[in-house]
LUMLUM-298285 format. One line per field, with one value per atom (N, C-alpha, C): x, y, z. Coordinates in steps of 0.2 Angstrom, whole numbers, plus 2048, in hexadecimal, padded with zeros to 3 digits. Layout:
% LUMLUM-298285
u [X/...]
v [Y/...]
w [Z/...]
This chain:
% LUMLUM-298285
u [AFA/AF4/AF2/AF0/AED/AE6/AE2/ADB/ADB/AD7/AD7/ACF/ACE/AC7/AC8/AC5/AC5/ABF/ABE/AB8/AB8/AB4/AB3/AAE/AAF/AAA/AA3/A9E/A98/A95/A9A/A98/A96/A91/A8F/A93/A98/A9C/AA2/AA8/AAE/AAD/AB1/AB0/AB7/AB6/ABC/ABF/AC5/AC9/ACF/AD3/ADA/ADF/AE4/AE8/AEF/AF1/AF7/AFD/B03/B09/B0B/B0A/B0C/B08/B03/AFE/AFB/AFC/AF9/AF2/AF1/AEB/AE7/AE1/ADC/AD8/AD6/AD1/ACA/AC5/ABF/ABA/AB6/AB1/AB4/ABA/ABD/AC0/AC0/AC3/AC9/ACE/AD4/AD4/AD5/AD3/AD9/ADC/AE1/ADF/AE2/AE0/ADF/AE3/AE3/ADC/AD9/AD2/ACC/ACE/AC8/AC8/AC2/AC1/ABF/AC4/AC4/AC2/ABE/ABD/AC2/AC2/AC6/AC3/AC7/AC5/AC3/AC4/AC3/ABD/ABB/AB5/AB6/ABB/ABC/AC0/AC2/AC6/ACE/AD1/AD8/ADD/AE1/AE6/AED/AF1/AF8/AFC/B02/B07/B0D/B10/B16/B1C/B22/B28/B29/B25/B26/B2B/B2E/B34/B3A/B3F/B44/B47/B48/B4B/B47/B40/B3C/B3D/B3E/B40/B47/B4B/B52/B53/B4F/B50/B4F/B4B/B49/B4F/B54/B5A/B58/B5B/B5A/B53/B4F/B49/B44/B45/B41/B42/B47/B49/B46/B43/B41/B3A/B39/B33/B2D/B27/B25/B26/B29/B29/B2F/B35/B3B/B3E/B3B/B3D/B39/B3C/B38/B32/B2D/B27/B27/B24/B24/B1E/B19/B13/B12/B0E/B0D/B0A/B0C/B0A/B05/AFE/AF9/AF6/AF4/AF0/AEA/AE5/AE0/AE0/ADE/ADD/AD5/AD1/ACA/AC7/AC1/ABE/ABF/ABF/AC0/AC7/ACB/AD2/AD2/ACE/ACE/ACD/AD1/AD0/AD2/ACF/AD1/AD7/AD8/ADE/ADC/AE1/AE1/ADD/ADA/AD6/ADB/ADA/ADE/ADE/AE3/AE4/AE5/AE0/AE0/AE4/AE9/AED/AEA/AE8/AE6/AEB/AE9/AED/AF3/AF1/AF6/AFA/AFA/AFE/B03/B09/B0D/B10/B11/B14/B11/B11/B0F/B15/B15/B19/B15/B17/B14/B18/B14/B18/B14/B17/B13/B13/B0D/B0C/B08/B0A/B06/B00/AFA/AF4/AF1/AF1/AEE/AE6/AE2/ADB/AD8/AD5/AD3/ACD/ACD/AC7/AC2/AC4/ABF/AC1/ABC/ABE/AC4/AC9/ACF/AD0/AD0/AD1/AD6/ADB/AE0/AE2/AE4/AE7/AEE/AF0/AF7/AFB/B01/B06/B06/B05/B05/AFF/AF9/AF4/AF1/AF5/AF3/AF1/AF5/AF3/AEC/AEA/AE3/ADE/ADF/ADA/ADB/ADF/AE1/ADD/AD8/AD5/AD9/ADD/AE2/AE6/AE9/AED/AEC/AED/AEC/AF2/AF2/AF8/AF5/AF9/AF6/AFC/AFA/AFE/AFC/B00/AFF/B02/AFD/AFF/AFE/B03/B03/B06/B04/B08/B0E/B14/B1A/B18/B1B/B19/B1F/B1F/B24/B22/B1B/B18/B18/B1B/B1B/B17/B18/B14/B0D/B0A/B03/B02/B02/B02/AFC/AFD/AF7/AF2/AEB/AE6/AE6/AE7/AE7/AEC/AF2/AF7/AF5/AF3/AF2/AEB/AE6/ADF/ADC/AE0/ADD/AD9/AD4/AD0/AD4/AD3/AD7/ADE/AE0/AE7/AE9/AE4/AE6/AE3/AE7/AE5/AE6/AE1/AE1/ADF/AE3/AE1/AE7/AE6/AE0/ADB/ADE/ADA/ADC/AD8/ADB/ADD/AE3/AE5/AE4/AE1/AE0/AE6/AE5/AEB/AEF/AEC/AEF/AF3/AF2/AF6/AFD/AFE/B04/B08/B0D/B10/B13/B16/B19/B19/B14/B13/B19/B1D/B23/B29/B28/B2E/B2C/B29/B27/B2A/B2D/B30/B2A/B2B/B27/B2A/B27/B2A/B25/B28/B25/B28/B24/B27/B23/B27/B24/B26/B21/B22/B27/B26/B29/B30/B33/B39/B38/B3C/B3C/B3F/B3B/B3D/B3D/B3A/B3A/B3A/B3E/B3E/B40/B3C/B3E/B3B/B3B/B38/B34/B2F/B2B/B2F/B35/B39/B3D/B3D/B41/B3C/B36/B31/B33/B32/B34/B2F/B29/B24/B22/B24/B22/B1A/B17/B10/B0C/B0E/B0A/B0B/B11/B11/B0E/B0E/B0A/B03/B00/AF9/AF7/AFC/AFB/AFB/B00/B01/AFB/AF8/AF3/AEC/AEB/AE5/AE5/AEB/AEB/AE7/AE6/AE3/ADD/ADC/AD6/AD4/ACE/ACB/ACC/ACE/ACD/AC8/AC4/ABE/ABE/ABA/ABA/ABA/ABE/ABF/AC3/AC6/ACB/AD1/AD5/ADC/AE1/AE6/AEC/AF2/AF4/AFB/B00/B05/B0B/B10/B10/B15/B17/B1A/B1C/B24/B28/B2F/B32/B38/B3B/B3C/B3D/B3F/B39/B33/B2E/B2F/B2E/B30/B2A/B2C/B28/B25/B1E/B1B/B17/B16/B12/B0D/B09/B04/B07/B04/B07/B0B/B0D/B10/B0B/B0E/B0A/B0E/B0A/B0D/B0B/B10/B0E/B11/B0E/B10/B0F/B13/B12/B15/B12/B14/B14/B1A/B1C/B16/B14/B0F/B08/B07/B00/AFD/B01/AFF/B02/B00/B03/AFD/AFE/AF9/AFB/AF8/AFA/AF5/AF7/AF2/AF6/AF3/AF6/AF4/AF9/AF7/AF5/AF0/AED/AEB/AEB/AE9/AE1/AE0/AD9/AD5/ACF/ACA/ACA/ACC/ACC/AD3/AD7/ADE/AE3/AE8/AED/AF2/AF4/AF9/B00]
v [F91/F8D/F87/F82/F7C/F7A/F78/F76/F6F/F6F/F69/F68/F61/F5F/F5E/F61/F60/F5F/F5A/F58/F5B/F60/F63/F5F/F5E/F5A/F5D/F59/F5B/F5D/F5E/F5F/F59/F59/F54/F51/F55/F53/F57/F55/F59/F60/F64/F6B/F6D/F71/F73/F79/F79/F7E/F7F/F84/F86/F85/F81/F81/F85/F88/F8C/F87/F89/F85/F82/F86/F85/F7F/F7D/F78/F7A/F80/F82/F86/F89/F8D/F8A/F8B/F89/F8F/F90/F95/F92/F94/F91/F96/F96/F9B/FA2/FA4/FAA/FAC/FA7/FA8/FA4/FA8/FA4/FA1/F9B/F97/F93/F93/F8F/F88/F83/F7C/F7A/F7C/F7A/F7C/F81/F83/F7F/F7B/F77/F70/F6D/F67/F63/F5E/F5A/F53/F50/F49/F47/F40/F3D/F3F/F41/F43/F3E/F38/F32/F2D/F29/F25/F1D/F1B/F14/F10/F0A/F06/F09/F08/F0B/F04/F04/EFE/F01/EFD/EFE/EF9/EFB/EF7/EF7/EF0/EF0/EEF/EF1/EF0/EF3/EF9/EFC/F01/F03/F07/F01/F01/EFC/EFB/F01/F00/EFC/EFC/EF9/EF1/EEF/EE8/EE6/EEB/EE9/EE9/EEC/EEC/EE6/EE1/EDB/ED6/ED7/ED3/ECC/EC7/EC0/EBE/EC2/EBF/EBE/EC1/EC0/EB9/EB6/EAF/EA9/EAB/EA6/EA3/E9D/E9A/E9E/E9E/E99/E9C/EA2/EA5/EA4/EA4/EA2/EA7/EAC/EB1/EB8/EBD/EC3/EC3/EC7/EC7/EC9/EC6/EC8/ECC/ECB/ECF/ED5/EDA/EDF/EDC/EDE/EDB/EE0/EDF/EE4/EE3/EE8/EE8/EED/EED/EF1/EF5/EFC/F00/F01/EFE/EFE/F05/F06/F0D/F0F/F0A/F0C/F0F/F0E/F11/F18/F1A/F21/F27/F2C/F32/F38/F3E/F44/F48/F4D/F51/F55/F55/F59/F55/F4F/F4C/F47/F47/F43/F3B/F38/F31/F2E/F2A/F27/F21/F20/F1A/F17/F10/F0C/F0B/F0A/F09/F04/EFF/EF9/EFB/F01/F03/F09/F07/F0D/F11/F0E/F12/F0F/F13/F11/F13/F0F/F11/F16/F1B/F1F/F20/F22/F22/F25/F29/F2C/F28/F29/F26/F2B/F2B/F2E/F29/F2C/F28/F2A/F25/F25/F25/F2A/F2A/F28/F22/F1F/F23/F24/F28/F24/F1E/F1A/F13/F0E/F07/F05/F02/F00/EF9/EF5/EEE/EED/EE9/EE7/EED/EF2/EF8/EF7/EFA/EFA/F00/EFE/F04/F0A/F09/F0F/F14/F11/F16/F16/F13/F12/F19/F1E/F24/F27/F25/F27/F25/F20/F1E/F21/F26/F2A/F30/F32/F38/F3D/F3B/F40/F3D/F41/F3E/F41/F3D/F40/F3D/F3F/F3D/F38/F33/F2E/F2D/F2D/F2B/F24/F1F/F18/F16/F16/F15/F0D/F0A/F03/F02/EFD/EFB/EF8/EF9/EF5/EED/EEA/EE3/EE0/ED9/ED5/ED1/ED2/ECE/ED3/ED0/ED5/ED2/ECC/ECA/ECA/EC9/EC9/ECE/ED4/ED9/ED8/ED7/ED6/EDB/ED9/EDD/EE1/EDE/EE2/EE8/EE7/EEC/EF2/EF0/EF5/EF8/EF5/EF7/EFA/EFD/F00/F06/F08/F0E/F14/F18/F1E/F1D/F17/F16/F18/F1C/F1E/F25/F2A/F31/F31/F35/F36/F3D/F41/F48/F4C/F53/F56/F57/F55/F56/F51/F52/F4E/F53/F52/F57/F53/F57/F54/F51/F4C/F49/F4E/F52/F57/F5C/F5D/F62/F5F/F58/F55/F53/F56/F55/F4E/F4C/F45/F42/F3D/F3A/F36/F34/F30/F34/F3A/F3E/F43/F40/F44/F42/F47/F46/F45/F40/F3E/F3F/F42/F43/F41/F3F/F3E/F42/F46/F4A/F48/F48/F46/F4C/F50/F56/F5B/F5C/F60/F5E/F58/F56/F51/F52/F4E/F47/F42/F3B/F36/F38/F33/F37/F35/F39/F34/F34/F30/F33/F30/F33/F2D/F2E/F29/F27/F2B/F29/F22/F20/F1A/F14/F14/F0F/F09/F03/EFD/EFC/EFD/EFD/F04/F08/F0E/F0E/F14/F15/F12/F13/F0F/F08/F05/EFE/EFB/EFF/EFD/EFC/F01/F01/EFB/EFA/EF4/EEE/EED/EE6/EE5/EEA/EE9/EE8/EEB/EEA/EE4/EE1/EDB/ED5/ED6/ED1/ED3/EDA/EDC/EE3/EE5/EEB/EF0/EF6/EFC/F00/F03/F07/F0E/F12/F19/F1B/F1F/F21/F1D/F17/F13/F17/F15/F18/F13/F13/F0F/F13/F11/F14/F11/F15/F12/F0F/F10/F0D/F12/F0F/F13/F12/F17/F16/F12/F0F/F0C/F10/F0D/F11/F15/F12/F16/F18/F1F/F21/F1F/F1F/F1D/F24/F23/F29/F27/F2B/F29/F2F/F2D/F32/F39/F3E/F45/F47/F43/F45/F47/F4C/F4E/F4C/F48/F45/F49/F4A/F4E/F4A/F48/F45/F49/F4A/F4E/F4B/F4C/F4A/F51/F51/F57/F58/F5F/F60/F5E/F5A/F57/F5A/F5A/F5D/F5A/F5D/F5B/F59/F54/F51/F51/F54/F54/F51/F4D/F4A/F49/F4B/F4A/F43/F40/F39/F3A/F38/F39/F32/F32/F2B/F2A/F24/F22/F24/F26/F28/F22/F24/F1F/F1C/F1D/F1A/F20/F1D/F22/F23/F2A/F2C/F29]
w [589/58D/588/58B/587/589/585/586/58A/58F/593/595/596/599/5A0/5A5/5AC/5AF/5B3/5B6/5BD/5BE/5C5/5C9/5CF/5D3/5D3/5D2/5D1/5CA/5C6/5BF/5BB/5B7/5B4/5AE/5AC/5A6/5A7/5A3/5A3/5A0/5A3/5A0/59C/597/593/597/598/59B/598/599/597/59D/59C/5A1/5A0/5A5/5A4/5A4/5A1/5A0/5A7/5AC/5B3/5B6/5B3/5B5/5BC/5BE/5C5/5C4/5BE/5BD/5B7/5B7/5B1/5B0/5AA/5A8/5A7/5AB/5AA/5A9/5A4/5A3/5A3/5A1/5A2/5A8/5AD/5B4/5B4/5B7/5B9/5C0/5C0/5C7/5C8/5CF/5D1/5D1/5CE/5CE/5D5/5DA/5E1/5E4/5E1/5E4/5E1/5DC/5D9/5DC/5DD/5DF/5D8/5D7/5D1/5D2/5CD/5CD/5C7/5C6/5C1/5BA/5B6/5AF/5AA/5AC/5A7/5AA/5A6/5A8/5A7/5A3/5A2/5A6/5A4/5A8/5A8/5AD/5AE/5AE/5A9/5A8/5AA/5AD/5AE/5AB/5A9/5A6/5AA/5AB/5AF/5AA/5AC/5A9/5A2/5A1/59B/59B/5A1/5A2/5A3/59F/59F/5A6/5A9/5B0/5B5/5B4/5B8/5B8/5B2/5B1/5B3/5B1/5B3/5BB/5BE/5C6/5C9/5C5/5C7/5C7/5C2/5C2/5BF/5C3/5C1/5C3/5C7/5C9/5C4/5BE/5B8/5B5/5B7/5B4/5B9/5BF/5C4/5C1/5C4/5C3/5C6/5C3/5BE/5B6/5B6/5AF/5AB/5AF/5AD/5A7/5A6/5A1/5A2/59F/59F/59B/59D/599/592/58E/587/585/588/587/58C/58B/590/596/59C/5A2/5A5/5A5/5A7/5AE/5B0/5B6/5B6/5BB/5BA/5C1/5C0/5C6/5C6/5CA/5C9/5CC/5CB/5CD/5D4/5D8/5E0/5E1/5DC/5DD/5DB/5D7/5D3/5D8/5D8/5DC/5D8/5D9/5D5/5D7/5D3/5D5/5DC/5E0/5E6/5EC/5EA/5EF/5F4/5FA/5FE/5FD/5FD/5FC/603/606/60C/60D/611/612/618/618/61D/623/628/62E/62D/629/628/622/61F/61A/61C/61F/621/61C/616/610/60A/604/5FE/5F9/5F3/5ED/5E9/5E7/5E2/5DC/5D6/5D0/5CA/5C6/5C1/5BB/5B7/5B0/5AC/5A6/5A1/59F/59F/59E/597/593/58C/58D/58B/58B/585/584/57E/57C/575/572/56E/56C/569/569/568/568/565/568/565/566/560/560/55A/55C/557/553/556/552/551/54C/54A/54D/54E/551/54C/546/541/543/545/546/54D/551/558/55C/55A/55E/55B/556/553/558/55D/561/568/569/56F/56F/574/574/577/57C/580/585/589/58E/595/59A/5A1/5A5/5AC/5B0/5B5/5B7/5BC/5C1/5C7/5CD/5CF/5CD/5CE/5D5/5DA/5E1/5E3/5E6/5E8/5EF/5F3/5F8/5F6/5F9/5F7/5F8/5F2/5F2/5ED/5EE/5EA/5E4/5E3/5DD/5D7/5D2/5CC/5C6/5C4/5BE/5BF/5C6/5C7/5CD/5CC/5D1/5D6/5DC/5E1/5E1/5E1/5E1/5E7/5ED/5F3/5F3/5F1/5F1/5EC/5E6/5E0/5E1/5E4/5E3/5E9/5EE/5F4/5F1/5F5/5F4/5F3/5ED/5EC/5EA/5E8/5E6/5DF/5DC/5D5/5D3/5D6/5D3/5CC/5C9/5C2/5C0/5BC/5BA/5B9/5BA/5BC/5B7/5B1/5AB/5A5/59F/599/594/592/58C/586/581/57A/577/573/56F/56B/568/563/567/56E/572/574/573/575/56E/56D/566/566/56B/56B/572/573/579/57B/576/577/579/57B/57D/583/588/58D/594/597/59E/5A3/5A7/5AD/5B3/5B8/5BF/5C5/5CA/5D1/5D6/5DA/5DF/5E6/5EB/5F2/5F6/5F9/5FC/5F9/5F2/5EE/5EC/5EE/5EC/5E7/5E1/5DC/5DE/5DD/5DF/5D9/5D3/5CE/5C7/5C2/5BC/5B6/5B1/5AB/5A5/5A0/599/596/592/58E/588/587/581/582/588/589/58A/589/58A/586/589/586/580/581/57C/57B/575/574/574/575/576/570/56A/564/564/566/566/56C/572/578/576/573/571/56D/568/563/567/56B/56F/573/577/57C/578/573/56F/56A/56A/566/569/570/574/578/578/57C/579/579/577/57C/57A/57F/57C/581/57F/580/57E/57F/586/589/590/594/591/595/595/59A/59B/59B/597/597/599/59F/5A2/59E/59C/598/59C/5A2/5A7/5AC/5B2/5B7/5B7/5B8/5B8/5BE/5BE/5C3/5C9/5CF/5D5/5D7/5D8/5DB/5E2/5E3/5EA/5EF/5F5/5FB/5FD/5FF/602/608/60D/613/615/61A/61C/61E/61C/61D/617/612/60C/607/602/5FD/5F6/5F2/5EC/5E6/5E2/5DB/5D6/5D1/5CB/5C5/5C0/5BA/5B4/5AE/5A8/5A4/5A1/59D/597/597/592/593/599/59A/5A1/5A6/5AC/5B2/5B8/5BE/5C3/5C7/5CB/5D2/5D7/5DE/5E2/5E7/5EC/5F3/5F8/5FF/601/605/608/610/611/618/61B/622/625/624/623/622/628/627/62D/632/638/63D/63E/63A/63B/63E/641/644/63F/63E/63A/63C]
């Protein structure tokens, strides 16, 4: 078992629990409880940042499109975007799809939970600024804009499940060697490893904090692998990061919308 911080709905602050290796059960106050029986809120509190093209296959899939105007070349700096607070949702909570969104792209990312103010950190000591790790499902409407991801498609309500908990930094031996997976209705649809990141985690933190400060509680996603699967109303999506956890959410029709 590993120690985790889990945010139960209605609780004033995260609670310390012990998660079993299956990620299906936690031990709270001496009780063994199925994660599916708990109502969880997002276990983090800061700004959530995403990073495009940190999995090489994601950039390779664009082919010659990266050479088109106005950029005429692949990006040289991290391409960032934000998942604002309206997008956050906890483990097990339904994600509502609006009537005009017949399908969404889903994808797993390891989330770095920042533990203290990080400004211009070096790659050599970057992990000292990480408090722990969590799992993120980065949901978006399918779209063709890459360098400037559209707000409408990325920032729908509920389009960023996070959790189910935060695992302390010391519990993960090497965040640069973790398998990440996405399942739709129990079928494995996406798999990769953080070992192939174009910017390894320490380098990513150094490059991002070179031009902006990350604060305690912020979450930096290390990237989503290529080939994000499609999911629709009625599907159940699960994303998992080896050694960190498994996050599941059902997709439902928005209230008043037809499935």
